[in-house]
C-alpha positions in Angstrom: -92.1 126.5 53.3 -92.3 122.9 51.9 -95.6 121.5 50.7 -97.4 119.5 53.4 -97.5 116.6 51.0 -93.7 116.4 51.2 -93.3 115.9 54.9 -96.7 114.8 56.2 -98.9 112.0 55.0 -102.5 113.1 54.7 -105.0 110.2 54.8 -107.9 111.9 56.6 -109.1 115.5 56.1 -111.6 117.4 58.3 -113.6 119.4 55.8 -115.5 122.4 57.2 -118.0 124.6 55.4 -119.0 127.8 57.3 -122.2 129.4 56.2 -124.4 132.3 57.4 -127.0 129.9 58.8 -125.1 126.7 59.5 -121.6 125.2 59.8 -121.1 121.8 58.2 -118.4 119.2 58.6 -117.4 115.7 57.4 -114.3 113.6 57.2 -112.8 112.9 53.8 -110.0 110.7 52.6 -107.3 112.1 50.3 -109.4 111.3 47.2 -112.5 113.0 48.5 -114.5 110.0 49.6 -116.7 110.7 52.6 -115.7 108.8 55.7 -118.2 110.1 58.2 -121.7 111.4 58.6 -122.3 114.8 57.1 -122.9 116.9 60.2 -124.1 120.5 60.7 -124.8 122.9 63.6 -126.4 126.3 63.5 -124.1 129.3 63.0 -124.0 131.2 66.3 -126.3 134.2 66.4 -123.4 136.3 67.6 -121.0 134.8 65.0 -117.7 136.2 66.2 -114.4 134.4 65.4 -114.4 132.9 69.0 -118.0 131.6 68.7 -117.5 130.1 65.2 -114.3 128.4 66.4 -116.3 126.8 69.3 -118.8 125.3 66.8 -116.0 123.9 64.7 -114.5 122.3 67.8 -117.9 120.7 68.6 -118.2 119.3 65.1 -114.6 118.0 65.1 -115.1 116.3 68.4 -117.6 113.9 66.6 -115.2 113.0 63.8 -112.3 111.1 65.2 -108.6 111.6 64.2 -107.6 113.6 61.2 -104.4 114.8 59.6 -105.3 118.2 58.1 -108.2 120.7 58.0 -109.9 122.3 55.0 -112.2 125.3 55.6 -114.6 127.1 53.3 -115.3 130.6 54.7 -118.1 133.0 53.6 -116.0 136.1 52.8 -112.7 137.3 51.3 -109.7 135.2 52.5 -106.1 135.9 51.6 -103.3 133.5 52.7 -105.6 132.1 55.5 -106.4 135.5 56.8 -110.1 136.6 56.8 -110.6 140.1 55.5 -114.4 140.3 55.2 -117.4 138.3 56.4 -120.5 140.2 55.3 -122.9 137.6 56.7 -121.3 136.9 60.0 -120.8 139.2 63.1 -120.4 142.8 61.9 -117.0 144.5 62.4 -115.5 141.3 64.0 -113.7 139.8 61.1 -111.3 142.4 59.7 -107.8 140.9 59.2 -108.4 137.8 61.4 -105.8 135.0 61.1 -108.5 132.4 61.4 -106.6 129.6 59.7 -103.8 130.1 62.3 -106.3 130.0 65.1 -107.8 126.7 63.8 -104.3 125.2 63.2 -103.2 126.1 66.7 -106.5 124.7 68.2 -106.1 121.2 66.5 -102.3 121.2 66.1 -102.8 120.3 62.4 -102.1 122.1 59.1 -105.0 124.1 57.7 -106.0 125.5 54.4 -108.8 128.1 54.5 -110.3 129.6 51.4 -113.6 131.2 50.4 -116.5 128.8 50.7 -117.6 129.0 47.1 -113.9 128.3 46.1 -113.9 125.2 48.2 -117.3 124.1 46.7 -116.0 124.8 43.2 -113.1 122.4 43.7 -115.5 119.7 44.7 -118.0 120.1 41.8 -116.4 121.2 38.6 -115.5 118.9 35.7 -112.0 120.4 35.4 -112.1 121.4 31.8 -112.2 124.9 30.4 -113.6 128.0 32.2 -116.1 127.1 34.9 -118.0 129.3 37.3 -119.7 128.3 40.6 -122.3 130.5 42.2 -123.8 129.7 45.6 -127.2 130.9 46.6 -127.7 131.0 50.4 -127.5 133.8 53.0 -125.8 135.8 50.2 -124.3 134.9 46.8 -120.9 133.3 46.6 -118.8 133.0 43.5 -115.7 131.0 42.3 -113.8 131.0 39.1 -111.8 128.0 37.9 -109.9 127.2 34.7 -109.0 123.5 33.9 -109.9 122.7 37.5 -107.5 125.3 39.0 -108.8 128.0 41.3 -108.3 131.5 39.9 -107.7 134.5 42.2 -110.9 135.0 44.2 -113.2 137.9 43.3 -116.1 138.9 45.5 -118.4 139.3 42.5 -121.4 139.3 44.8 -120.6 142.9 45.8 -120.8 144.3 42.3 -124.0 146.5 41.9 -126.7 144.8 39.9 -129.2 147.7 40.2 -129.1 151.3 41.5 -129.2 150.2 45.2 -128.5 146.5 45.3 -125.5 144.2 44.9 -125.9 140.5 44.1 -126.0 139.6 47.8 -129.0 141.9 48.2 -130.6 140.9 44.9 -130.7 137.1 45.3 -129.7 136.4 48.9 -132.0 134.9 51.6 -133.4 138.3 52.5 -134.6 138.9 49.0 -136.1 135.4 48.7 -138.1 136.0 51.9 -139.2 139.4 50.9 -140.2 138.9 47.2 -141.2 135.3 47.1 -140.1 132.3 44.9 -141.4 133.5 41.5 -139.8 136.9 41.5 -136.7 135.5 43.1 -136.4 133.0 40.2 -136.8 135.9 37.7 -133.9 137.6 39.4 -131.8 134.4 39.3 -132.5 134.2 35.6 -131.3 137.8 35.2 -128.1 137.0 37.1 -127.5 134.0 34.8 -128.0 136.1 31.7 -125.5 138.7 33.0 -122.9 136.0 33.8 -123.4 134.4 30.4 -122.8 137.7 28.6 -119.9 138.9 30.8 -117.9 135.7 31.3 -118.9 133.4 28.3 -118.2 130.4 30.6 -118.0 126.8 29.5 -120.0 125.6 32.4 -121.9 127.2 35.3 -122.7 125.4 38.6 -125.4 126.7 41.0 -125.1 125.5 44.6 -126.0 126.7 48.1 -129.1 126.1 50.2 -131.5 128.0 47.9 -130.4 126.2 44.7 -133.3 123.7 45.3 -135.7 126.6 44.9 -134.8 127.2 41.3 -137.5 126.2 38.9 -136.0 127.7 35.7 -135.3 125.7 32.6 -131.5 125.8 32.7 -129.1 125.6 29.7 -127.3 122.4 29.0 -124.1 123.8 30.4 -125.7 124.8 33.7 -126.0 122.4 36.6 -127.4 122.5 40.1 -125.1 121.0 42.8 -125.6 120.4 46.5 -123.6 121.2 49.6 -122.6 117.6 50.1 -120.9 117.6 46.7 -119.2 120.9 47.5 -117.7 119.9 50.8 -115.7 117.2 49.0 -113.7 120.1 47.7 -111.9 120.0 51.0 -109.9 117.1 49.7 -109.1 118.7 46.4 -107.9 121.8 48.2 -105.0 119.7 49.6 -104.1 118.6 46.1 -104.0 122.2 44.8 -100.6 123.9 44.6 -100.0 127.0 46.8 -100.7 129.9 44.5 -102.8 133.1 44.6 -104.5 133.2 48.0 -103.9 129.5 48.9 -101.4 128.9 51.7 -100.8 126.0 54.1 -100.9 127.3 57.7 -99.0 125.3 60.3 -99.5 125.4 64.1 -97.2 127.8 65.9 -97.8 126.3 69.4 
């Protein structure tokens, strides 16, 4: 299928960031400049695909006209199809063609990727091997080389101790249970593991809990915020279709 850039001019992009606690949206131009208020609504308590789509529709209704949609999703996404969503409704997100549902709802082309991947596109410098981790309801990860997304890996589900993966170890539940000091100690351990395993050029730490970090960070580690990350919704449309990235067009 031809690239959307070849047959459809994109000047305004509705950029959506779905999280375990809130769903955020803003309008971007093709260069990533923000054209609207940064708006968010709570993620539905019963966060089924239907309920999440209703929130997206509510957010979109405040934004005006747009030409395409970018979506960052908190789980494993392949070709616009959601395979996992560990922090949304249980057993409701297996092999859900969510990009197609959004495309059919708005009659616009859609690109849907993992939320950390979308944030990564928005914040990295674009030189060398860069990693983004997001600390929120769980822990998201994205790998990029020279600004290009690499195939997505759900690194947060690797075990970090005998009975915990990274989601358990530094996610919201852990923060609430153990408190800020011990949580920061855990974040420091995660950074040391990533430094040893990946030997990255730069590491970016985002997500709602990044503001709770009070560690002395290395020179090649930078905290970023969600507003920077949502700008990745524009860069997603400049990324060529490869690995898990696909443009999904409306079918009706």
